[in-house]
C-alpha positions as CSV (number, residue, x, y, z in Angstrom):
1,M,73.1,-2.9,60.3
2,L,70.0,-0.8,59.9
3,L,69.4,0.7,56.5
4,Q,67.0,3.7,56.3
5,K,65.8,6.5,54.3
6,A,66.4,9.9,56.1
7,G,63.7,10.4,58.5
8,S,62.3,6.9,58.0
9,A,62.1,3.4,60.0
10,P,65.2,1.3,59.4
11,W,66.3,-2.1,58.3
12,R,69.3,-4.0,59.6
13,L,71.9,-6.5,58.6
14,S,75.1,-8.0,60.2
15,T,78.5,-9.4,59.1
16,A,80.6,-11.8,60.6
17,R,83.9,-14.0,59.7
18,S,84.9,-17.5,60.1
19,R,88.5,-19.0,60.2
20,R,88.2,-21.1,56.8
21,S,84.7,-20.0,55.8
22,T,82.8,-17.1,56.8
23,I,79.0,-16.8,57.6
24,T,77.3,-13.3,57.8
25,Q,73.7,-13.1,58.8
26,A,71.5,-10.4,59.2
27,Q,68.0,-9.7,60.4
28,A,66.1,-6.5,60.0
29,A,63.2,-4.2,60.2
30,A,63.2,-2.0,57.0
31,V,61.9,1.0,55.5
32,G,58.6,0.6,53.5
33,T,58.9,0.0,49.7
34,A,57.2,3.4,49.0
35,D,59.8,5.2,50.9
36,I,63.0,3.4,49.6
37,R,61.4,3.6,46.1
38,T,61.8,7.3,46.1
39,A,65.1,7.5,48.3
40,T,68.2,9.0,47.3
41,K,70.2,8.5,50.4
42,V,70.3,5.9,52.9
43,K,71.6,5.7,56.5
44,L,72.8,2.3,57.8
45,Q,72.8,1.4,61.6
46,T,74.1,-1.9,62.7
47,A,72.1,-4.1,64.7
48,S,72.2,-5.7,68.3
49,D,70.9,-9.4,67.4
50,C,73.8,-10.3,64.9
51,E,75.4,-13.9,64.6
52,L,78.7,-15.2,63.4
53,A,79.9,-18.8,62.9
54,V,83.7,-19.7,62.7
55,S,84.7,-23.0,61.0
56,V,83.4,-25.9,63.3
57,Y,83.1,-23.6,66.3
58,P,79.9,-22.7,68.2
59,R,78.0,-19.6,66.9
60,F,78.8,-16.2,68.4
61,S,76.0,-13.8,69.2
62,Y,77.1,-10.2,68.2
63,N,75.9,-6.9,69.5
64,A,76.8,-4.4,66.6
65,A,74.3,-1.8,67.6
66,S,76.9,1.1,67.8
67,G,77.8,1.1,64.1
68,G,76.5,2.5,60.7
69,G,77.1,4.7,57.8
70,N,75.7,6.8,54.9
71,G,75.0,5.5,51.4
72,T,73.1,6.4,48.3
73,V,70.1,4.7,46.4
74,K,70.2,5.0,42.6
75,Q,67.2,4.0,40.4
76,L,68.2,1.2,38.0
77,G,64.7,0.8,36.3
78,N,62.7,-2.5,36.1
79,N,61.8,-2.0,39.8
80,K,65.4,-2.3,40.9
81,L,67.6,0.0,43.1
82,Q,71.4,0.0,43.5
83,I,72.4,0.7,47.0
84,T,76.1,1.8,47.6
85,F,77.9,2.6,50.8
86,D,81.2,4.4,51.0
87,P,83.8,2.2,52.9
88,A,85.2,5.4,54.3
89,E,81.9,6.2,55.8
90,L,81.0,2.7,57.2
91,Y,81.8,1.7,61.0
92,I,81.4,-1.9,62.0
93,P,81.9,-2.3,65.9
94,D,85.0,-4.6,66.9
95,L,84.1,-8.1,68.1
96,N,85.5,-8.1,71.7
97,W,84.3,-8.8,75.2
98,R,81.7,-6.1,75.0
99,T,80.1,-7.2,71.7
100,A,80.6,-10.9,71.3
101,K,79.6,-14.0,73.3
102,V,79.7,-17.8,72.9
103,F,77.0,-19.6,74.9
104,G,76.2,-16.5,76.6
105,I,79.6,-15.9,77.9
106,P,81.8,-12.9,76.5
107,I,84.9,-13.7,74.8
108,P,88.0,-13.0,76.8
109,P,88.9,-9.4,77.2
110,P,92.3,-9.3,75.4
111,L,90.8,-10.7,72.1
112,N,89.7,-8.3,69.6
113,I,88.6,-8.4,65.9
114,A,88.3,-5.2,64.1
115,V,86.4,-5.0,60.9
116,R,87.5,-2.6,58.2
117,P,85.0,-2.6,55.2
118,N,86.3,-2.0,51.8
119,H,83.1,-2.6,49.7
120,F,79.5,-2.7,50.4
121,E,77.0,-2.4,47.3
122,G,74.1,-4.2,46.0
123,V,70.7,-4.3,44.2
124,L,67.3,-4.5,45.7
125,C,64.4,-6.0,43.4
126,L,61.2,-4.3,44.6
127,A,59.0,-6.8,42.6
128,T,60.5,-10.0,44.3
129,G,62.0,-8.5,47.5
130,Q,65.3,-10.0,46.7
131,L,68.4,-8.2,47.9
132,D,71.9,-8.9,47.1
133,M,74.9,-7.0,48.6
134,E,78.3,-7.4,47.7
135,F,80.6,-7.1,50.9
136,S,84.4,-7.1,51.5
137,A,86.3,-6.2,54.5
138,D,89.7,-6.8,56.2
139,F,89.4,-8.4,59.7
140,D,92.2,-7.6,62.1
141,F,92.6,-10.0,65.1
142,T,94.6,-8.9,68.2
143,V,95.2,-10.0,71.5
144,G,95.9,-6.9,73.6
145,G,99.4,-5.6,72.6
146,L,100.8,-9.0,72.7
147,Y,99.8,-10.3,69.2
148,K,98.7,-8.9,65.9
149,A,97.6,-11.3,63.0
150,P,97.8,-10.5,59.4
151,S,94.5,-9.1,58.0
152,L,92.0,-11.6,56.9
153,Q,90.3,-10.6,53.7
154,V,86.7,-11.6,53.7
155,A,84.4,-11.2,50.6
156,T,80.9,-12.5,50.4
157,T,77.5,-11.7,48.8
158,L,74.9,-11.0,51.6
159,T,71.6,-12.2,50.1
160,T,68.0,-12.8,51.0
161,E,68.4,-16.1,49.2
162,H,70.2,-19.4,50.2
163,S,74.0,-19.4,50.9
164,E,76.1,-22.4,51.4
165,G,79.8,-23.3,51.9
166,Q,81.7,-26.4,53.0
167,I,80.6,-26.1,56.6
168,H,78.0,-23.5,57.0
169,K,74.5,-22.7,55.2
170,A,71.9,-20.1,55.8
171,D,68.6,-19.0,54.3
172,G,67.9,-15.4,54.1
173,Q,64.4,-13.7,54.0
174,R,63.2,-11.6,51.0
175,Y,62.1,-8.0,51.7
176,S,58.3,-8.4,52.8
177,N,56.3,-6.0,55.1
178,G,59.4,-4.0,55.9
179,Q,61.5,-7.1,57.0
180,V,64.6,-8.7,55.4
181,K,67.3,-11.3,56.5
182,L,70.5,-11.4,54.8
183,V,73.0,-14.2,55.0
184,G,76.4,-14.9,53.4
185,V,79.1,-17.6,53.5
186,A,82.6,-17.2,52.1
187,R,85.8,-18.9,52.2
188,V,88.7,-16.8,53.7
189,P,92.0,-17.1,52.0
190,R,95.0,-18.5,54.1
191,V,97.5,-16.0,55.5
192,D,101.1,-16.3,56.6
193,D,100.1,-17.1,60.2
194,V,99.8,-20.6,61.8
195,F,97.6,-19.6,64.5
196,L,94.8,-18.4,62.1
197,N,95.3,-21.0,59.6
């Protein structure tokens, strides 16, 4: 997703879900420190070069370029900024045959995963470039009109640091020269559905 001060260049991060663990990874081109230091509002636009890993399965490439939303920036002192997005204002594109591929092949057309954000907020330390964003969302899996699974509740910290779970691990990249990479791994609670579990 792209995060930008109004009228500025953006930065982007991406989200993704896995069956029993979730990996969320983002890469971005970000606004300069001077711009974000004085910002009170930010705009988020999702990126085209996202990835997602689901349990032991191969990684998906995920083009989330049509999403985004608006947020606010609050000065916390000590070179730290709180960045908050209203979930009602956030749109993350569905994962489907138009947006997701495995080994370069689109996922089958009836499959769809809708992402409904519930929370997206965190702190950027301008002195170190570390960014930690708390993210939670419901992921709704459907197969056309034939099947609708219970919502999967995914919660993770998207970070520029190291993130590791039972299966996945990833390293982010701190804010530097307008660039940031965020990663997150989360365990997804079981639901009352044999197929998803």
